[in-house]
C-alpha positions in Angstrom: 133.4 161.8 172.7 136.7 163.4 172.0 137.4 163.9 175.1 138.0 159.8 175.3 140.7 160.2 173.3 144.4 161.1 175.0 146.3 162.7 171.8 145.5 164.2 168.4 147.5 163.9 165.3 148.8 166.9 163.5 148.6 166.3 159.8 150.8 167.5 157.4 150.1 170.0 154.1 150.2 166.1 152.0 147.3 165.6 154.4 150.0 162.5 156.0 150.4 162.0 160.0 153.4 163.8 160.9 155.1 162.1 163.5 153.7 165.1 166.3 150.9 163.8 168.3 149.2 166.4 171.0 147.7 165.9 174.0 143.7 166.5 174.2 143.2 170.1 175.3 140.8 170.3 179.0 138.2 172.2 177.0 137.1 169.0 175.3 135.7 167.9 177.8 133.5 170.3 178.6 129.7 169.1 179.2 127.4 169.9 175.9 125.0 172.3 177.1 123.0 172.9 174.0 120.5 175.0 176.0 123.0 177.5 177.4 124.4 177.9 173.8 121.1 178.7 172.5 120.7 181.4 174.9 123.9 183.0 175.2 123.5 183.1 171.2 120.3 184.9 171.6 121.3 187.7 174.0 124.8 187.8 172.1 123.0 188.6 168.6 121.1 191.3 170.4 123.9 193.0 170.6 124.5 194.0 167.2 121.5 195.2 167.0 120.8 199.2 165.9 118.5 201.8 167.6 115.6 202.3 165.2 111.8 204.0 165.2 109.1 205.3 163.4 108.4 209.0 162.8 106.4 210.5 165.8 103.0 211.9 163.6 103.4 208.6 161.6 100.3 207.6 160.2 98.4 211.0 161.2 99.1 213.4 158.2 95.4 213.3 157.3 92.6 215.5 159.0 90.0 213.0 160.2 87.1 212.6 163.0 85.0 210.5 164.5 81.5 210.4 163.2 80.4 209.5 166.6 77.5 207.0 167.7 73.8 206.9 165.8 74.9 206.5 161.8 75.5 202.1 162.4 79.5 202.3 161.6 82.2 202.2 163.6 83.6 205.2 165.7 87.1 205.2 164.3 88.2 208.5 163.3 87.3 209.4 159.6 88.8 211.6 156.5 87.0 214.5 155.8 85.7 216.3 153.3 84.5 215.1 150.0 84.6 214.0 146.3 87.7 211.6 146.7 87.7 208.1 147.6 89.7 208.8 150.7 87.3 210.8 152.3 85.1 208.9 154.8 87.6 206.0 155.2 89.4 205.2 158.5 92.5 207.1 159.7 95.3 206.8 162.4 94.7 203.3 164.1 96.7 200.7 163.5 93.8 198.6 161.9 93.4 201.4 159.2 95.0 201.4 156.0 97.9 204.7 155.9 97.6 204.4 160.2 99.9 204.4 162.7 101.6 200.9 163.8 100.2 199.6 167.6 103.0 200.9 170.3 105.3 202.3 167.9 108.9 201.3 167.9 111.3 204.2 170.0 115.1 204.5 169.9 115.2 204.3 174.3 114.0 200.9 174.0 116.5 198.2 175.3 118.0 196.9 172.5 121.2 195.3 174.0 121.5 192.5 176.7 124.2 192.0 179.2 125.1 188.4 179.5 127.3 187.1 182.6 130.8 186.3 182.0 130.7 182.6 183.1 127.6 181.9 180.8 129.8 183.0 177.8 132.6 181.3 178.7 130.6 177.8 179.3 128.9 178.5 175.8 131.9 178.8 174.3 133.9 176.0 175.8 130.6 173.5 175.3 130.8 175.1 171.1 134.6 174.2 171.2 133.9 170.9 172.4 131.1 169.8 169.6 134.0 170.9 167.1 135.7 167.8 168.2 132.2 165.0 167.9 131.7 163.9 164.5 128.2 162.7 164.9 127.6 166.2 166.3 129.0 167.8 163.0 127.6 165.9 160.9 124.0 166.2 162.4 124.9 170.4 161.5 125.1 169.1 158.0 128.9 169.5 157.3 130.0 166.6 154.6 132.9 165.4 156.5 132.5 161.7 155.9 136.4 161.5 154.5 138.2 163.7 157.1 141.0 161.4 158.6 140.0 162.6 162.4 138.6 165.4 164.6 139.7 167.4 165.7 141.3 167.9 162.6 144.9 169.8 163.4 146.9 170.9 160.3 151.0 171.8 160.5 151.3 175.5 161.4 152.9 175.8 158.1 149.6 176.4 156.7 149.5 179.9 158.4 152.2 180.9 155.7 150.1 180.2 152.7 149.4 183.2 150.7 147.5 182.2 147.8 143.8 181.5 146.9 145.4 178.2 144.8 147.2 176.8 147.5 144.6 177.5 150.3 142.2 175.2 147.7 144.3 173.0 147.2 144.9 172.0 150.7 141.6 171.4 151.4 141.1 169.3 148.7 144.0 167.1 149.6 142.5 167.1 153.4 139.0 166.3 151.6 137.6 169.3 153.4 136.8 170.6 150.3 133.9 168.5 149.8 132.0 170.9 152.7 132.9 174.1 150.7 131.1 172.6 147.4 128.2 172.0 149.6 128.2 175.7 150.4 128.9 176.8 146.9 125.5 174.3 145.9 123.2 175.8 148.8 123.8 179.4 147.2 120.1 181.4 146.4 118.7 184.2 146.8 117.4 185.8 149.8 113.9 185.9 150.5 112.1 189.3 150.7 112.9 192.9 151.1 116.7 191.8 152.0 117.5 191.6 148.4 117.6 194.9 147.9 119.5 195.7 151.0 123.1 194.5 149.7 122.8 190.8 151.0 121.0 189.2 148.1 122.8 186.2 148.2 122.6 183.8 151.2 124.7 180.8 151.8 125.2 177.5 154.3 128.3 177.9 156.2 131.4 175.9 155.6 134.5 175.3 157.5 136.2 177.5 160.6 140.0 178.1 160.3 141.4 178.4 163.5 144.7 179.9 163.4 147.5 181.4 165.9 149.3 184.1 164.0 148.5 185.7 160.3 151.3 185.1 157.8 149.2 185.6 155.0 146.5 182.9 155.9 143.4 185.3 156.0 143.9 187.1 152.7 144.7 183.1 151.2 140.8 181.6 152.6 139.1 184.5 152.5 137.4 184.6 149.5 136.6 180.9 149.6 132.7 180.7 150.2 131.6 179.6 153.8 135.1 179.8 155.1 135.1 181.7 158.4 138.8 182.5 160.0 139.3 183.2 163.7 142.5 184.0 165.4 142.2 181.6 168.9 142.8 184.7 171.2 139.3 185.9 170.3 137.1 182.9 169.6 133.3 184.0 168.9 130.8 181.6 169.8 128.4 183.4 167.0 131.1 181.9 164.5 131.4 178.5 166.2 127.7 178.2 166.9 126.2 179.5 163.9 122.3 179.9 165.0 122.8 178.6 168.2 123.3 175.2 166.8 126.3 173.2 168.1 128.8 171.5 166.3 130.6 173.6 163.1 133.4 171.6 161.3 136.8 172.9 162.7 140.2 173.0 161.2 143.0 174.0 164.1 146.2 174.8 163.1 149.0 173.0 165.6 149.9 176.2 167.6 146.5 177.2 168.2 145.4 173.9 169.7 148.1 174.0 172.1 147.5 177.4 172.9 143.8 176.4 174.4 145.3 175.0 177.7 147.0 178.4 178.5 143.5 179.9 177.3 140.8 178.1 178.9 142.6 175.7 181.3 141.9 172.2 182.1 139.5 170.5 184.6 142.6 170.3 187.4 144.2 173.4 186.1 143.6 177.2 185.9 143.9 179.2 182.9 146.9 181.4 182.5 145.0 183.8 180.7 141.9 184.6 182.7 141.8 184.8 186.3 140.8 182.2 188.6 139.1 180.2 185.5 139.2 176.6 184.2 137.1 174.9 182.1 133.2 173.5 183.3 133.5 169.8 185.0 130.5 167.2 184.8 128.9 167.2 188.0 127.7 163.4 187.6 130.7 161.5 185.8 127.8 158.4 185.2 124.7 158.9 183.9 123.8 155.4 183.7 120.7 155.4 186.6 120.8 151.3 185.9 124.5 150.9 187.0 124.4 153.4 189.6 121.5 151.6 191.4 123.0 148.1 190.9 126.7 149.3 192.4 127.1 147.2 195.8 127.5 150.8 197.9 124.0 151.2 196.6 122.5 148.1 197.5 123.5 147.8 200.6 121.6 151.2 201.5 118.3 150.1 199.8 116.1 148.0 201.7 115.2 144.5 200.5 111.6 144.0 199.0 109.4 142.1 201.6 108.1 139.9 199.1 105.1 138.4 201.7 103.6 141.6 202.2 103.1 141.6 198.9 101.5 138.2 198.2 97.6 138.5 198.8 95.9 135.6 200.1 92.9 133.9 198.6 90.2 132.6 200.8 87.9 130.2 199.5 84.1 130.1 200.3 81.8 127.4 199.9 79.2 128.0 198.1 75.5 128.0 199.7 73.7 125.9 197.9 
């Protein structure tokens, strides 16, 4: 895992390692709680919903009344009159053509969700920690086979890039553009009515670039398919774990990577930006139960098995002729 490594190499714009080595931030030691990430992601998605409802009289635009009993037909209200196909057809009910929906939506429904701040922070820390584990990133589908190392940290000069041409060049040099090619190949038309709602094309997610200062960076990278840009002061779980799945491919700038310890603290040091907060710690350091049970201190406390009690005695009886 990424937190076992003590340092991370900073790469230049020519993809060559520089002489700068950064200490691994404490946030990368966070336990990966995919259940918590999935829950918090689901709750956060609810907060972008807009209230909507159906018309109060929808499905009641005709005059209809039940025929009652005695005609061997259902007692659903039926359209009055004659001389047309519509007369005699069922109306109003949710099982009828042109009828109302069952339990119609109301605007006063509970659309948004409150989320505990510690849960939000824990989920975000887990999402950041997963960006440094190659197995998690590859399992999510990112093309990182030729990336020099994870987490990938580049020099702060990348924040001064002002053109998309240079941005593409840097991604190619870092062998990260293969992930963008994969995004382009995944483009397709959306299934369903969404094609008519200004969101016709859907595609996979590519790398996320996390920066400290925007000196032209966002303008250069924003038009590349699949790229997401996030300032390190405003990390977002919806961007770092799309769909609630851990392991998005992240590219960090040097200053943003240095700032993580001051933002979230370490296991033993409190955060400088948040009140009385440090990154979550593992409750159990060693998860191998076999090595725990074989530890000398555990073996001293365990009673030795009584082998005599376990042995079964066989009594031979003489056969009676």
